[in-house]
N, C-alpha and C positions, 0 to 999 in steps of 0.2 A: 622648771625654773626659768624665769625671764632672764635672758642673757643679753638681749640687745633691744633697744627701743629707738625708732627713728620717727621723727615728727616733722612734717612739712606743712607750712602755711596754716598753722593754727593760731589765729589772733596775732599776737606780736611775735610768735615763733616763726621765723622764716625757715630755718632748718636746724634741727637738733639731733645729734646722734649720741646715744649713751650706752655704754657697755656696763651691765650690772654683774654683780658677783653673788655668790652664796652668802649665807649669814645675814647679819643685820646691817642695813644701809640707811643712813640718815640724809635727808635733803633739806638744806636750810637756805635762807636768803632774805633780803630785805622785803618788807611788805610791798606788794605790787610788782615784785620781780617776775612773777609768772609761775609760781609754784602750783597754783590751782589749775593752771593750764595742763600740767602733767597729769593731774587727776582727771581733768576733762578728756584728755587724750586716751587715757586708760579706760574711762567709761565708754568712750566711742568704740574702743576695741571690744568691750564686753557686750556691746549691742544695746546699751542704755540710751535713753532718749537725750539728745543734745540739740542745741540751737544751731541752725544753719549759719547763724551769724558768727560762729566760730571760724569760718573760712576767712583767712586773712584778706583785708580789703584790697581789691584790685586783682585778686586771684580767682581762677575758675573752680578750683578744687583744693581740698586739703587731704593729706594722706598720712595715716599712722600705721607703721609696720612694727611688728614685734617678733622676735625669734625666741622660741621656748625649746630648751634642751632637757634631756633626761625626763621626758614626760611619762606619767604613770601608765600602767597597763590598762586601767579603766578608760583613760583618754584615748589610748591607741585603739582599743576595742570599739569605742564610740566612733572614732574617725573611720575605722575599717567598715563599720556598718553603714556609714555615709558614703562609702566608695572612695575615700581619700587615703592615698598612700602616705605612710609616715615612716620613712626609712631612718634607721639609727636613732629613733626617738626624738626627732627634730621636727618642729612645726613652725612654719612661717605664716603668721596671721596678719592680714593687711585689710585696712578699712579705708575706703575713699569716700569723702563727703563732698558733694558738689554744691556750688553756690546756690542752685535752685532748690536745695533741700533733699535731692535724691542721693542715694548712697549705693555702694557696692562692696561686698566682702569676698575675700579670697582666702582659702586655706591651702597652703602648698600649691598656689597657682590656680586652684579650682574655685570657680564661683559657687558660693553657698547662700542659702537663705538666711534671713536674720534669726529665725528660730534655731537653725543649726549653729550659727555663730554664738548665740547666747548660751546654748547648751554646753558647747565645748569650752568657750572662754570662761564660763562660770565654774568649770571644773579646774581651770588653770589658775585663775586670779580671784582673790576676794578683797574687796575694798571696804574699809570701815572709817567713818569720819563723824563729824558733828551731826550730819543728817542721820547716820546710822544710830547715834545715841538717841536722837529723837524718836526713832522707830521703836526703841525700847519702851516708849510711853504708849505705844499702840498695842493694846491687848491682842488684837487680831493676828499679830505676827509672833506672839510668844510660843504658840504650839509648834510652829515650824522650826523655831530655834531648838526646842526640846528634841524634835525629830532629827535635826541636824546632828545631834549628839548620838541618839540611839539608832538612827538609820533603819527605820522599819519599812524599807522599800518593798521587800517581798511580801510582808504582812499586809501593807496597804494595798498592794496590787490585788491580792486575793480578796481582801475585804471589799474593795470597790467593785469588783466583779459581781459579788453576791449582793452587795447593797443596791447597785443599779438594777439588777434583775428583780429584787424585792420591790423597789419603788415603781418599776414599770408594771409589775403585776398588781400592785396596790392601786395604781391609777386605773387599770382595767376594771378592777372590782368597784372602784368609785364610780366609774362610768355606768356600770351595770346597776348600781344602787341609786342612780340619779332620780330626780323627781318623777313619780309614777305617771302623773297626768301628762307631763311633757314627753315622757317616753312613749305613752300611748299615742299622743298626737303625732310624734315623729314616726311611729310604726304605721299609722294610717296613711301618712304622706308617702312613705316608702312603698307600701302596698299599692297605692294609687299609681305611683310613677312606674313601678314594675309592670302593672297590668296595662297601663297606657302604652308602654313600649311593646309588650308582648302581643297586644291585640293586633299589631300591624305585621307581626312575623317578619321582621326585617332580615334581609340577606345583604351582606357586603357586596357592593358592585351593582346592585339592582337599580339604583337610581340612575346611574350612567346608562345602563342597558335600556331602561324605560324611556329616557330622553331620546336615545338614538332611534328606538322603534317609533316613537311618536313623530319625530322629524321625518322619518321615512314614510309613514302613513299620510302625513300632511302633504307629501309630494307624490302620493301613489298614482294619481291620474296622469300627471306629467311623466312619471317614471314609466308607466305602462305604455303610453302613447309613443314616447321616444324609443323605448326598447323594441316595440313592434315595428316602428318605422325603420330602425337600424337593421333589424332582423330581415325584413323583406328586401331591403336594399342590398344586403350582403348575399343572401342565398335563398330567402323564402318567397321571393316574388314569383307569380305564376309564369310569367314569360321572360321578363327582363330583370336580371339581378347581376351583381358583380361577379359571383361565382360562375354563373352561366356564360357571361361574356368572356371571362378568363378561359373557361373550358373551350368555348368556340375558337378563341384566338389560338389556344394550344393545339387544337385539331388542325387548324390552317397551317400553322408553322410546322407541325409534324409531317404534313404532306410534302414539305419542301426538303425533308431530310436527305433525299437522294440527289437533290439538286444543289443545295447550298450547304457548305461546311458549317457545322455548329448549330444547325437548325434543330437537330434532335436534342441537344443539351438545353436549348432555349425552351423547347416543348416540355422537357422534364421540370425545368424551373417553374414554368407556368402551372404545371400540375401540382407542384408543392404549394404555390400561392393559392390555388383553388382550395386545397385541403385546409390551409390556414384560415382562409375566409370563411369556410364552412364551420370550422371550430369556433372562430370568433362569434359568428352569428348565433351559435347554440349557447355560448356563454352570455351574450347580450339578452337572449330570450329568457334566460334564467333570472334576469333582473326583474322581470315583470312578475307581479303577484296578483293573480286573478282568482285565488282560492278564498280570499277574505270576502265573506258575504256582505258584512256591514262595517266598512272601515271607520265610519263616523262613530259607531258605538264603541269600537275598540279604542279609538283616540280618546273618547270621553272617559273610559275606564282607566287608561294610562294617566290622563290629566288628574283624575281623582286620586290615584295612587301617589302621584308626585306631590300633590297638595297636602296629602296626609303626612308624607315624609317631611315636607317643609315645616309643617306645624310642630312635629317632634324636634326638628332641628332648632326651631326657635326656643324650645324649652330645655333641651338636654344636650345640645352640641352642634357643631357646625358641619358634621358629617355623620354618616351611618356608623362608621367606626367609633366616633366619639359617643354617639347615643348608646351603642352596645357597651362601651366601657363604663358609661354612667350607670347603666342597668346592672353591670357586674358589681360596681361599688355599692350600689343600693342594696343588692342581694346580700353582700357581705355584712353590711351594717344591720340589715334585718336579721341575719343569722345571729349576730351578736346580741341583739335585743331579745331574740327568741331563745337565747341560751337557756337551756333547761336547768331546773333546780339541781340536778345531779352535776352538771357542768359547773355551775356556780359553786357548789360545795367542793368540787375538785380544785377550783381556783383558790378558794379560801384555805383549803388544807395546804396547798403548795405555798401560798402566801405566808401562812403561819410558819411553815417549815423554813422558808427563807428568812423570816423575821428572827427566828431563833438562831439560825446560822449567822445572821448579821450580828446579833447580840454576842454570840460566842466569839466571833472574830474580833469584834470591838473590845471584848474583854481581854483577848490576847494582846491587842495593841495597848490597852490601858496598863497591863502589867509591865510591858516593856517600857512604857513611858514613866510609870511610877518608879521603876528602878533607876531610870535615867534622871528623874527629878531628884531623887535622893543623892545620886552621885554628883550632879551638877551643883546642887545646893551646897554640898560639903566642900567641893573644890573651889567654887566661887567665894564662899565664906573665907576659906584659907587665903585665897588671893587678895581679897579685900583687906584682910588683916595685914598682909604684907604691904599693901598700898596705903597704909596709914588710916584704915577704916576698921580698927579692931572691934569697936563696939557696935558696928552696924550689923543688923541681922537681915539676912537675905533668905527668901524662901520662894517656892513656886507652888501656887495653889492649882491643883489638878482636880477640876470639878466636872460632874456629869452634865451633858447637854443632850438635846434631841439628836438622833442619829443624822449624820451628814456624811459627805464623801471622805471626810477625814477621821471618822469614828464617832465616838460619843464623849470625847474629852474636850474640855476648854482649859487652857493654861493661862495663868496670870502671874507676872512677877510682882512680888511683894517685898517691902523693905521697911525696916524700923531704924531710923537714923540714930536714935539715942536709947539707952537702956530704960526699960520700964514703959516704953511706948509700944502700942500695938502695931502689928504688921499691917501696912496699908499699901494700896497700889502706888507704884512709883510716880505716877502722874501727880500725886498729892504731896509727895515728900521730897524727891530727889532734886538737888540743885544741879547746875551745869557741871561743876567739878565732880560731883558725886556720880553723875551720869557717865562722864568720861571714864572714870575708874571702873564703874560697874560694867560698862560696855567692854572695856579691855579685859576685865576678869572673865566675863561670859565668853568673849571671843577667843581668849587664850585657852579656855577649857574646851570649847567646841572645836577650835582649829586643830587641836591635837587629834581630832577624830574625823574631820570632814575631808581631809586629803588634798586641799588646795595647795599647789606647790609654791605659790607666791601670795603673800598677805600684805596688803597696803593699808597703813594707818595714816589718816589725814588730820593733822593738828589735833590730836587727842589730848594735848597738854593744856587746852584752854581752861582757865580758872583754877589752875593747880599750882601749888607752891613748888619751890626749887627742891626741897627735900623729897616731896612725893614724886616729882618729875624724875628724880634719880631712880626711885624704885620702879617707876613705870619703864624707864630705860632698861633696868635690869630684867624686868618681866619680858620686855620685847627681845632682849638678848637670849633669854631662856626659850622663848617661843621660836627663835631663829634656829634652834637646834633641830627642830622638826620641819621647818619650812623657811623659805626665803622671806625675809621681812624688809619692807621698804617703809620708811616713816618720814612724812613731811612734818617738820617741827620748828617751833620758835624757841625751844628749850635747849640751853647749853648743856644741861645735865643729861638730857636724852641723847643729844648729838655726840657727847663725849664718850658714850658707851658703844657707839656704832663700830662695826668692823670696817666699814667703808663710809666715807663722807663725801657728799656732792654739794656743790654750791650752785644755786640758781641766781642769775644776775641779769640785769637789763642794761643794754648798751644802745648807742645810736649808730646807725649806718645809713649814709646818704639821706639824712634828715628823717629817718624813721626808726622807731624803737624796735629793738630785737631782744628776745630772751635767749640766754645761753645757759647750758648746763655743763659743768665740768667736774671731774673727780679731783679732789684736793690731795696735794702731797702732805706730808707730815707737818712741814712748816706752814703751808697755807691753811691747814686745819687749825693750827694754833691761832692764826690771825682771825679766822672766822669765829672760833669760840670766843676769843677776846671781844670781837665786835658784838656778838650776841649778849655778852655779859654787860654791855652798856658803854662801850668806849667809842665816842665820836672820833676822838683823836687817841689812837691806841698807844699806850705807854709800854715800856719794857716790863713794868710791874704787872700790868694787865696780861701781857703775853706770858709771863712766868706763872701767873695764877691760872691761865687757860691751860698751860702745859701741865701743871700739877694736877688740875682737874682731870685731864685726859688720862694721865698715868694712874691716878688714884682710883678713878671710877672704873677703868678697864681692869685693874687688879681686883676690885671688889666684884665686878660683874662676872669674872671668871672663876670665882670661888666655888 
C-alpha cells in the first residue's frame, strides 16, 4: 500500500508531500490545477517514459519518492532476489530525473536498473486512465489481459522453453534443406579453403620464429666476424689476449705476496677475472654459426614460407591463430553440410517430438485461458449491467494462431452495444463513455486477481452521466476492499463515495505557480463537492446538497 508520496520540482509542483490511507481515495481540483502531474509522477516511479521537460524550470533535477508499507510476499521475494533488504515490509522507492534527461532509481537506498524498477513498481502500483481505455482497442494487448487473470506464468515458462528449442531445431533443419546447388557451391568453397590452409601445415608462433631466424641469417657474416674478433681478443689470441694479460699480471702480483700486504688477495681477484673472461669468450664464440653450408638458400626458404603465410593472412585472418580459427569454423560448417541422412533423420524425429510437445503445452495454456475467458466474460457482463449497460453483450474470442512464444491463442474483446446486433471488435462499436465503463469492469475483475496493492484510476468518468458515475464510485469502493484505490476525478458522485478526499489546487508564490495537494476535512469536503456540482459562488443550498450527497452515497456504497 502507498502510504506516502513526495514530489519535488515536477513542472509547477515545487514540493508536495501527501500521506495516503487504505480504502478509496478521491483527488479532485480545478482543470489545470495539476492533477495530471500526480499521475506523471507515479508513472515516473513506475519506470514509464516521461519527458525531461517535467523538471521544473530553473531546477537541475526532479525527485519523486514513495513509501510502500505491508508489501506482499511476492514483492519481498523479488526484492530479496535483487539483493535489496526490505525490513518490516516497508519499501522506499525514489526516482530522480535530471534536466539533461538522465535518471537514477533507488530502492531502500540501493541504486537499481530501470528494468528492476519496472518489475517491482509494476507489482506495487497499477495505473488506469483514458490511455488505458484506448489500449482496449488494441487487439495485441487482449491476450495479456486474459493472462493477467489466469496467471499462467509457470505454464508459459515451460512452454517457452520447449517452443524455443523446437524453433531452433527447425531452423537447423531448414539450413540443411537449403538450395542444393548453393549448398554444393558452399561445400566446394569450404573444401578449397580448408585444403589451402592445411597445405601450409601452420604452427602457432612459427611466423615470429621464422622472421627472427631470417634476420639472424641476414646478419650472419657480421655476426661471425665480430664474434671471432671478440673471442680472440678475450682469450683466443695466439700470443696476446685479455685473459693472458690478466694471467701475467696475476703472476707478477702473486710474486709480491711476501713483500706487500694484500698482494695475494689481488692475485686471487685477477684469477677470478681471468676465469670470467674465459667464460665470456666461450659464450661469444657460440654466437657464431659456421655450420650452415648455404645461408642464402636458407634465407630464401624462410622468405618463401613467410610469403605463403602472408597470402593466407590476406585471405583468412590477421594472424596464424585467426587463420586456424577460420579453418576450425569452416570444418564445423562442412560437417553440418555433410550431415548424414541418419543424422538428418534424427533431427527430424527430435523436431517432430518437440513440435508435438509444443502443441501439448499450448493446449494446456489454451484450456486455462478458455476457463479464464468464461469467468471474465461472466463477471464483466455482471459489472457492465451494474454500470447501466445491462443490454450490452461482452465476449472474448479466443482463436487459434500460428505458434509463437505466447502459445497458439489470439484473444479479441468483442461487444454488441444493442440487442440483436452481432458481436464486433470494440474498435468498431464502443464510444468513449462505454470504453471507460468496460475498462473499469475488466480492471475490477482482473485487479481482484493480479495482486497490485495500489490501483490508480485517472479520470475514468469522462463522457459518463451522474447516475452512472455514482455506480462507478460504488464499484471503486468495492474494489477498495481488496486493494488501495486512488481516483483522479471530476465527478462529485464518485468523490462523494471516497473514504478519503484530497484537493489539488494551484497557487502563486513569488510570482510563480505552484500546485498543492491537501487532505480535506469534512467541512472542506462539502465545499469541494459543492464546487464540483457547479457553484461559482457557493450558496448554503449547494452546501446542503453536497452534504446530503456525501451522506446518501456513503450509506449506499456501504450496503
